[in-house]
C-alpha positions as CSV (number, residue, x, y, z in Angstrom):
1,X,7.3,2.3,4.3
2,X,9.9,4.7,3.0
3,X,12.0,1.9,1.6
4,X,9.0,0.8,-0.4
5,X,8.6,4.3,-1.9
6,X,5.9,5.7,0.3
7,X,5.9,9.1,2.1
8,X,4.7,8.2,5.6
9,X,4.3,10.4,8.7
10,X,4.3,8.8,12.2
11,X,2.0,10.1,14.9
12,X,1.2,9.2,18.5
13,X,4.6,7.5,19.1
14,X,5.3,9.5,22.2
15,X,1.9,8.8,23.8
16,X,2.4,5.1,23.0
17,X,5.8,4.9,24.5
18,X,4.9,6.9,27.7
19,X,3.0,3.9,29.2
20,X,5.5,1.0,29.2
21,X,3.8,-2.1,27.9
22,X,0.5,-0.3,27.1
23,X,1.1,0.9,23.6
24,X,-2.1,-0.6,22.3
25,X,-4.0,0.8,25.3
26,X,-3.0,4.3,24.2
27,X,-4.1,3.7,20.6
28,X,-0.7,2.5,19.3
29,X,1.5,4.2,16.9
30,X,-0.1,5.5,13.7
31,X,1.5,5.7,10.3
32,X,-0.2,8.0,7.8
33,X,0.5,8.2,4.1
34,X,-0.9,10.6,1.5
35,X,-4.4,9.7,0.2
36,X,-2.9,8.9,-3.2
37,X,-0.7,6.2,-1.6
38,X,-3.4,4.8,0.7
39,X,-4.5,1.7,-1.4
40,X,-1.0,0.7,-2.3
41,X,0.2,1.1,1.3
42,X,-2.7,-0.9,2.7
43,X,-1.8,-3.7,0.2
44,X,1.8,-3.7,1.3
45,X,0.8,-4.0,5.0
46,X,-1.7,-6.7,4.3
47,X,0.8,-8.7,2.2
48,X,3.4,-8.4,5.0
49,X,0.8,-9.6,7.6
50,X,-0.2,-12.5,5.4
51,X,3.5,-13.4,4.9
52,X,4.1,-13.3,8.7
53,X,1.0,-15.4,9.4
54,X,2.2,-17.9,6.8
55,X,5.7,-18.1,8.3
56,X,4.2,-18.6,11.8
57,X,1.9,-21.4,10.5
58,X,4.8,-23.2,8.8
59,X,6.9,-22.9,11.9
60,X,4.1,-24.5,14.0
61,X,3.7,-27.3,11.5
62,X,7.4,-28.1,11.4
63,X,7.6,-28.4,15.2
64,X,4.8,-31.1,15.4
Protein backbone atom coordinates (compact mmCIF):
# COMPACT_ATOMS: atom_id res chain seq x y z
CA UNK A 1 0.00 0.00 0.00
CA UNK A 2 2.80 2.41 0.85
CA UNK A 3 4.59 1.64 -2.42
CA UNK A 4 1.38 2.64 -4.22
CA UNK A 5 1.34 5.99 -2.40
CA UNK A 6 -1.21 5.20 0.30
CA UNK A 7 -0.85 5.93 4.01
CA UNK A 8 -1.94 2.67 5.69
CA UNK A 9 -2.00 1.63 9.31
CA UNK A 10 -2.01 -2.05 10.28
CA UNK A 11 -4.09 -3.32 13.19
CA UNK A 12 -4.84 -6.67 14.80
CA UNK A 13 -1.67 -8.32 13.51
CA UNK A 14 -0.60 -9.51 16.97
CA UNK A 15 -3.97 -11.12 17.72
CA UNK A 16 -3.92 -12.75 14.32
CA UNK A 17 -0.45 -14.20 14.80
CA UNK A 18 -1.08 -15.38 18.37
CA UNK A 19 -3.12 -18.36 17.16
CA UNK A 20 -0.97 -20.22 14.66
CA UNK A 21 -2.99 -21.17 11.61
CA UNK A 22 -6.08 -19.35 12.79
CA UNK A 23 -5.53 -15.81 11.53
CA UNK A 24 -8.94 -15.66 9.85
CA UNK A 25 -10.60 -17.07 12.99
CA UNK A 26 -9.32 -14.07 14.92
CA UNK A 27 -10.56 -11.63 12.28
CA UNK A 28 -7.40 -11.42 10.20
CA UNK A 29 -5.04 -8.50 9.87
CA UNK A 30 -6.70 -5.18 9.08
CA UNK A 31 -5.18 -2.47 6.94
CA UNK A 32 -6.75 0.94 7.29
CA UNK A 33 -6.22 3.98 5.06
CA UNK A 34 -7.45 7.55 5.48
CA UNK A 35 -11.04 8.14 4.33
CA UNK A 36 -9.78 10.25 1.43
CA UNK A 37 -7.82 7.24 0.09
CA UNK A 38 -10.55 4.64 0.67
CA UNK A 39 -11.95 4.34 -2.86
CA UNK A 40 -8.56 4.29 -4.57
CA UNK A 41 -7.19 1.73 -2.08
CA UNK A 42 -10.22 -0.52 -2.58
CA UNK A 43 -9.72 -0.26 -6.34
CA UNK A 44 -6.09 -1.30 -5.98
CA UNK A 45 -6.96 -4.33 -3.83
CA UNK A 46 -9.75 -5.40 -6.20
CA UNK A 47 -7.48 -5.11 -9.23
CA UNK A 48 -4.79 -7.19 -7.51
CA UNK A 49 -7.34 -9.84 -6.54
CA UNK A 50 -8.69 -9.94 -10.09
CA UNK A 51 -5.15 -10.22 -11.46
CA UNK A 52 -4.38 -13.08 -9.07
CA UNK A 53 -7.61 -14.84 -10.00
CA UNK A 54 -6.83 -14.44 -13.69
CA UNK A 55 -3.31 -15.82 -13.22
CA UNK A 56 -4.69 -18.82 -11.30
CA UNK A 57 -7.25 -19.54 -14.02
CA UNK A 58 -4.60 -19.32 -16.76
CA UNK A 59 -2.34 -21.72 -14.84
CA UNK A 60 -5.21 -24.19 -14.48
CA UNK A 61 -5.97 -24.05 -18.18
CA UNK A 62 -2.34 -24.57 -19.19
CA UNK A 63 -2.10 -27.72 -17.06
CA UNK A 64 -5.04 -29.44 -18.78
